[in-house]
C-alpha positions as CSV (number, residue, x, y, z in Angstrom):
1,M,-9.3,-19.6,-4.4
2,Y,-6.6,-17.4,-5.8
3,L,-4.0,-16.3,-3.3
4,A,-2.0,-13.4,-3.9
5,D,-0.2,-10.7,-1.6
6,Y,0.2,-7.5,-3.8
7,H,2.1,-5.8,-0.9
8,V,5.3,-7.3,0.4
9,H,8.9,-5.6,1.1
10,S,12.1,-6.7,1.3
11,A,16.0,-6.2,1.7
12,V,15.4,-3.4,-1.0
13,S,13.6,-1.4,1.3
14,P,15.2,0.5,4.1
15,D,12.8,-1.1,6.5
16,C,13.3,-4.8,5.7
17,S,16.5,-7.0,5.8
18,V,15.1,-10.0,4.1
19,A,16.4,-11.1,0.5
20,M,13.7,-10.9,-2.0
21,T,13.9,-14.7,-2.7
22,D,13.6,-15.2,1.0
23,M,10.4,-13.8,1.1
24,A,9.2,-15.1,-1.9
25,A,9.8,-18.6,-0.1
26,A,7.6,-17.7,2.7
27,A,5.2,-16.6,0.0
28,F,4.9,-20.1,-1.4
29,A,5.4,-21.3,1.9
30,A,2.2,-19.7,3.3
31,G,0.2,-20.5,-0.1
32,M,0.9,-17.9,-2.0
33,Q,0.2,-17.9,-6.0
34,E,1.6,-15.0,-6.7
35,V,3.3,-11.6,-4.8
36,A,4.1,-7.9,-5.9
37,F,7.0,-6.7,-4.4
38,T,6.6,-2.9,-3.6
39,D,9.5,-1.8,-1.7
40,H,9.3,1.7,-0.7
41,L,10.4,4.5,-2.6
42,G,9.7,7.7,-0.7
43,M,9.6,11.7,-2.0
44,G,12.0,12.8,0.9
45,R,12.9,11.3,4.3
46,W,11.4,12.6,7.6
47,D,14.4,14.1,8.4
48,C,14.1,16.5,5.6
49,A,17.4,14.9,4.3
50,P,17.5,15.7,0.6
51,L,16.9,12.9,-1.9
52,P,19.4,12.6,-5.2
53,P,17.6,13.4,-8.5
54,D,17.7,10.1,-9.6
55,H,17.0,6.5,-8.5
56,D,18.7,3.2,-8.6
57,W,16.4,0.9,-10.0
58,G,19.4,-1.4,-9.9
59,P,18.8,-3.3,-7.1
60,A,15.3,-4.2,-7.4
61,R,15.8,-5.4,-10.9
62,E,18.5,-7.7,-10.1
63,A,16.7,-8.7,-6.5
64,L,13.9,-9.8,-8.7
65,A,15.7,-11.9,-11.1
66,R,17.4,-14.1,-8.5
67,A,14.1,-14.5,-6.9
68,R,12.5,-15.2,-10.4
69,A,15.4,-17.8,-11.0
70,D,14.7,-19.3,-7.8
71,W,11.4,-19.8,-8.3
72,N,10.3,-19.8,-11.8
73,G,7.3,-21.9,-12.6
74,R,6.3,-22.0,-8.7
75,L,5.6,-18.6,-7.7
76,T,4.4,-15.6,-9.8
77,L,6.2,-12.7,-8.8
78,R,5.7,-9.1,-9.8
79,L,8.1,-6.0,-9.7
80,G,6.0,-2.8,-7.9
81,V,6.5,-0.2,-6.0
82,E,5.2,2.3,-3.3
83,L,5.4,5.5,-3.8
84,G,5.2,7.5,-0.4
85,E,4.6,11.2,0.3
86,I,4.2,11.8,-3.8
87,T,2.6,15.6,-2.7
88,R,6.1,16.4,-1.1
89,A,7.8,16.5,-4.8
90,P,5.2,15.3,-7.4
91,A,8.0,16.3,-10.1
92,L,10.5,13.5,-8.7
93,A,8.3,11.0,-8.1
94,E,7.3,11.1,-12.0
95,R,10.7,11.2,-12.9
96,F,11.7,8.3,-10.6
97,L,8.6,6.6,-12.5
98,A,9.9,7.7,-16.0
99,S,13.3,6.2,-14.9
100,A,11.6,2.7,-13.7
101,P,11.9,-0.6,-15.1
102,D,8.5,-2.3,-16.4
103,L,6.4,-2.3,-13.4
104,D,3.8,-4.6,-12.6
105,F,2.3,-2.4,-10.1
106,V,2.7,1.1,-8.1
107,I,1.1,1.9,-4.7
108,A,0.6,5.3,-3.3
109,S,0.7,6.2,0.1
110,V,0.9,9.0,2.6
111,H,3.1,8.0,5.8
112,G,4.3,11.5,6.3
113,L,2.7,15.2,7.0
114,P,3.8,18.4,6.2
115,A,2.3,20.1,9.4
116,Y,4.8,17.6,11.6
117,Q,7.6,18.4,9.0
118,W,7.3,15.3,7.1
119,R,7.9,13.0,10.4
120,D,6.7,9.1,9.9
121,L,3.3,8.8,11.2
122,A,4.5,6.1,13.4
123,L,7.1,8.6,15.3
124,I,4.1,11.1,15.7
125,Q,3.6,11.2,19.8
126,E,-0.5,12.4,19.8
127,K,-1.1,14.1,23.2
128,D,-5.1,13.1,22.9
129,E,-7.7,11.6,20.7
130,A,-8.4,15.4,19.6
131,E,-4.9,15.6,17.8
132,C,-5.6,12.5,16.9
133,R,-8.5,13.7,15.1
134,R,-6.8,16.8,13.9
135,E,-4.1,14.6,12.4
136,I,-6.2,12.2,10.4
137,Q,-7.9,15.6,8.7
138,L,-4.7,16.9,7.6
139,Y,-3.5,13.0,6.5
140,L,-6.9,13.1,4.3
141,E,-6.3,16.2,2.7
142,Q,-2.5,14.7,1.6
143,V,-4.4,11.3,0.6
144,R,-7.1,13.4,-1.8
145,Q,-4.2,15.5,-3.1
146,T,-2.4,11.8,-3.7
147,A,-5.8,10.4,-5.5
148,L,-5.8,13.3,-7.7
149,W,-2.1,13.0,-8.8
150,G,-3.1,9.8,-10.0
151,R,-0.3,8.1,-11.6
152,F,-0.8,5.0,-9.8
153,S,-2.4,1.4,-9.5
154,V,-4.2,1.5,-6.2
155,L,-4.1,3.7,-2.9
156,G,-2.3,1.7,-0.3
157,H,-3.2,1.3,3.6
158,L,-6.1,4.1,3.4
159,T,-7.1,4.5,7.1
160,L,-3.4,4.0,7.8
161,P,-2.9,6.1,11.3
162,L,-5.2,3.8,13.2
163,R,-2.0,1.4,12.9
164,Y,-0.2,3.6,15.1
165,M,-2.6,5.4,17.1
166,N,-4.4,2.2,18.2
167,E,-2.1,-0.3,18.0
168,R,1.0,1.3,19.2
169,R,-0.7,4.2,21.3
170,G,-3.3,3.0,22.9
171,F,-6.0,5.2,21.3
172,H,-9.5,4.4,20.0
173,A,-9.1,6.6,17.2
174,T,-11.7,6.0,14.0
175,F,-12.4,7.7,10.6
176,D,-16.0,7.7,11.8
177,G,-16.5,11.5,11.1
178,F,-14.7,12.0,7.8
179,E,-17.0,10.4,5.5
180,E,-17.4,13.1,3.4
181,Q,-13.7,13.1,2.4
182,M,-13.5,9.2,2.4
183,E,-16.4,9.5,-0.3
184,E,-14.5,12.6,-2.2
185,I,-11.4,10.2,-2.2
186,F,-13.2,7.1,-3.6
187,R,-15.2,9.3,-5.9
188,I,-11.7,10.5,-7.7
189,L,-10.1,7.4,-7.4
190,I,-13.0,5.8,-9.1
191,R,-13.7,8.7,-12.0
192,Q,-9.9,8.2,-12.2
193,G,-10.1,4.1,-12.9
194,R,-7.5,3.7,-9.8
195,G,-8.2,1.6,-6.7
196,I,-7.7,1.0,-3.2
197,E,-6.0,-2.0,-1.7
198,V,-7.2,-4.0,1.6
199,N,-4.4,-3.8,3.8
200,T,-4.3,-7.1,5.9
201,N,-2.2,-5.5,8.1
202,R,-0.2,-8.2,9.2
203,G,-3.6,-9.7,10.7
204,H,-4.1,-6.8,12.7
205,Q,-7.2,-4.2,11.9
206,P,-7.6,-3.9,8.1
207,L,-6.9,-0.8,6.7
208,P,-9.4,0.5,5.6
209,G,-12.2,-1.4,7.6
210,E,-15.5,-3.0,6.3
211,K,-17.3,0.8,6.9
212,W,-15.1,2.1,4.1
213,L,-14.8,-0.6,1.6
214,R,-18.6,-0.9,1.6
215,M,-18.9,3.1,0.9
216,Y,-16.4,2.2,-1.8
217,R,-18.2,-0.6,-3.4
218,D,-21.8,1.1,-3.1
219,L,-20.3,4.0,-4.8
220,G,-19.0,2.0,-7.8
221,G,-15.9,0.9,-7.0
222,E,-14.3,-2.4,-8.2
223,T,-10.5,-2.0,-8.2
224,V,-9.2,-3.4,-5.2
225,T,-5.8,-5.6,-4.2
226,L,-5.2,-7.4,-1.2
227,G,-1.5,-7.0,0.7
228,S,-0.2,-8.0,3.8
229,D,2.5,-5.1,4.3
230,A,5.1,-7.8,5.2
231,H,8.3,-6.5,6.3
232,G,9.4,-10.1,7.3
233,A,9.3,-13.6,6.5
234,A,6.4,-14.5,8.9
235,Q,3.9,-12.3,7.9
236,V,4.2,-13.0,4.2
237,G,0.7,-13.7,3.2
238,C,-0.9,-13.0,6.3
239,A,-4.5,-12.8,7.0
240,I,-4.7,-12.7,2.9
241,R,-7.5,-15.6,2.8
242,E,-9.7,-13.3,5.7
243,G,-9.2,-10.0,3.4
244,Q,-10.8,-12.1,0.9
245,A,-13.7,-13.1,3.1
246,L,-14.1,-9.6,4.0
247,L,-14.3,-8.1,0.3
248,R,-16.9,-10.8,-0.1
249,R,-18.9,-9.8,2.8
250,C,-18.9,-5.9,1.4
251,G,-20.5,-7.1,-2.1
252,F,-17.1,-7.7,-4.1
253,T,-17.2,-10.6,-6.8
254,R,-13.4,-10.0,-7.5
255,F,-10.1,-8.5,-6.7
256,C,-7.5,-7.3,-8.7
257,T,-3.6,-8.6,-9.5
258,F,-1.6,-6.6,-11.6
259,E,0.6,-7.4,-15.1
260,K,2.5,-4.1,-16.7
261,R,0.3,-2.1,-14.8
262,R,-3.0,-3.5,-16.4
263,P,-5.7,-5.0,-13.7
264,V,-6.3,-9.0,-13.8
265,W,-9.2,-9.9,-12.4
266,Q,-9.4,-12.9,-9.9
267,N,-12.6,-14.4,-8.9
268,L,-13.3,-14.0,-5.2
């Protein structure tokens, strides 16, 4: 069993305080053989403060160089990025990617919605489950537009609103009833040769879950990565083994790691 955590944050992200080399140490302790660091790079802040026209990739490069020096020969470390809110400023996203070092892996994700002034999904306080349904509809439209943009490796945590609606705010929301929208997104991704992530959600409900993974597989989808979305050392590698078992149940026989943005197939 090859164990790779392909969604790990470090102190390069604004919402993590753990050095990249310490996150690598946690991955090694958890039995991981490969890690992709995917620190956040959003196309705007939820409070609408402007972003600079250029992104400084220096901190990510330097942190990775230190981590690789510390873990040389014991752990494969990849440089990735999690690009958020691409639909907010696609030209800016393209400029950031054009100035990037030789990235191995790019996650595209949606954390905010224009109807909520791009406020992070974690901060929205839905009144009831009817508002949850409206929010999911708006979210899926942003995901669809992101999928059409297509300059990424995988689409991250596809059913992300459930993390906040259910785990934090006590709703019982699902994506049931949005089958047509989900199928359209999967077809776009498959047509473009892009994939999805199984976000193991730090041991909580996988994002997406079994129903949607089966749909993706039945439509011909195969490119899939597994990531914990760790923002702390204790979360690195969390539920990666269980995520592999979930993929096998859904009919997958392999998953992906990436090198220089090209998929490397790993048997399940």
